[in-house]
C-alpha positions in Angstrom: 7.6 1.1 18.3 10.6 -1.1 18.9 11.5 -3.4 16.0 11.4 -7.0 17.1 13.8 -9.7 16.0 12.9 -11.9 13.1 11.6 -15.5 13.6 13.8 -16.5 10.7 15.6 -15.0 7.7 13.5 -17.0 5.2 12.6 -14.4 2.6 8.9 -15.1 2.8 9.0 -14.7 6.6 10.9 -11.5 6.3 8.2 -10.0 4.0 5.4 -11.3 6.1 6.9 -9.8 9.3 7.5 -6.5 7.5 4.3 -6.0 5.6 2.3 -9.2 5.5 -0.5 -8.3 7.9 -3.8 -7.8 6.2 -4.4 -4.4 7.8 -0.9 -3.2 6.9 -1.4 -4.1 3.3 -4.7 -2.4 3.2 -3.0 0.8 4.4 -0.5 0.5 1.6 -3.3 -0.2 -0.9 -5.1 3.0 0.2 -1.9 5.1 -0.3 -1.0 3.6 -3.7 -4.4 3.2 -5.3 -6.6 5.8 -3.5 -4.1 8.5 -2.6 -5.0 8.4 1.1 -2.4 10.0 3.4 -3.9 10.8 6.8 -5.2 8.8 9.7 -8.7 10.1 9.2 -8.7 9.0 5.5 -7.6 5.5 6.5 -10.4 5.2 9.0 -12.9 5.7 6.2 -11.7 2.6 4.3 -14.5 0.2 3.4 -13.0 -2.6 5.5 -13.6 -0.6 8.7 -10.3 -0.2 10.6 -10.6 -0.2 14.4 -8.7 2.8 15.7 -6.4 0.6 17.8 -5.5 -1.6 14.8 -5.0 1.3 12.5 -2.7 3.1 15.0 -0.7 -0.2 15.6 -0.2 -0.9 11.9 0.8 2.6 11.1 3.4 2.5 13.9 4.6 -0.9 12.6 5.0 0.4 9.0 6.9 3.4 10.4 9.2 1.3 12.5 9.8 -1.0 9.5 10.8 2.0 7.4 8.0 1.4 4.9 6.2 4.7 5.7 7.3 8.1 6.9 5.2 10.6 8.9 5.4 14.3 8.2 3.5 17.3 9.2 0.8 18.5 6.8 1.9 21.8 5.2 -1.6 23.2 5.4 -2.2 22.1 9.0 0.9 21.3 11.1 -1.2 19.4 13.7 -2.2 16.8 11.1 0.2 14.0 10.1 0.7 12.9 6.5 1.9 9.4 5.8 4.0 8.7 2.7 5.8 5.7 1.4 9.6 5.5 1.7 11.7 4.0 -1.1 11.4 0.7 0.8 7.6 1.0 0.7 7.5 2.0 -2.9 9.5 -1.2 -3.7 6.3 -3.1 -2.7 4.3 -1.7 -5.6 5.1 -4.6 -8.0 4.4 -7.1 -5.2 0.9 -5.5 -4.8 0.4 -5.8 -8.5 1.3 -9.5 -8.4 -1.3 -10.0 -5.7 -3.8 -8.3 -7.9 -3.0 -10.7 -10.8 -3.3 -13.6 -8.5 -6.7 -12.4 -7.2 -7.9 -11.8 -10.7 -7.0 -15.4 -11.7 -8.5 -17.0 -8.6 -11.4 -14.9 -7.4 -14.3 -14.8 -9.9 -15.6 -11.6 -8.2 -12.2 -9.9 -8.0 -12.5 -6.1 -8.3 -9.4 -6.4 -10.5 -11.8 -7.3 -13.3 -13.2 -3.7 -13.1 -9.9 -2.3 -14.3 -9.0 -4.4 -17.3 -6.7 -1.8 -18.9 -4.6 -1.6 -15.7 -4.5 -5.3 -15.4 -3.3 -5.7 -19.0 -0.5 -3.2 -18.4 0.6 -5.1 -15.3 0.5 -8.4 -17.1 2.4 -7.0 -20.1 5.3 -5.6 -18.0 4.9 -5.3 -14.2 8.3 -3.8 -13.6 7.9 -1.1 -16.2 4.4 -0.3 -15.2 5.4 -0.3 -11.5 8.2 2.2 -12.1 5.7 4.6 -13.8 3.2 4.2 -10.9 6.0 4.6 -8.3 6.5 8.2 -9.6 2.8 9.0 -9.2 2.7 7.6 -5.7 5.8 9.6 -4.8 3.8 12.7 -5.8 0.9 11.6 -3.6 -1.3 10.8 -6.5 -3.8 8.0 -6.5 -3.1 5.6 -9.4 -6.5 4.0 -9.8 -8.5 7.0 -11.0 -7.5 7.0 -14.7 -8.3 3.2 -15.0 -11.8 3.3 -13.7 -14.2 3.3 -16.6 
């Protein structure tokens, strides 16, 4: 996928053009929180990705340098998506979105993980750094916080 030129160099616009699409953020959510790594796993997300949307957003995230695609060691025909350093840098941003959701959505699922939310509130950067290492290893970070 060819990278298109930015509409402006406003920092908010830059972020929105790189990762701001709803579907792209849901892919990143699935990698970070649920440990998903393959096209088939993303298709099973509760929001119901259409195959064309999923393929398009994965291509976009690859072109933006947020994800990388590698061959699965167990099955070379299957691709495994992982986050690059640029993608991993989005973890604290995702946590801030969660804090905002918790504050403004009375039914936010963030309320189901109070220990995680407390750690994010206490020190997002420190917590993000620890979670970054887990995501780099392909681990889902949500599991230990589900009660």
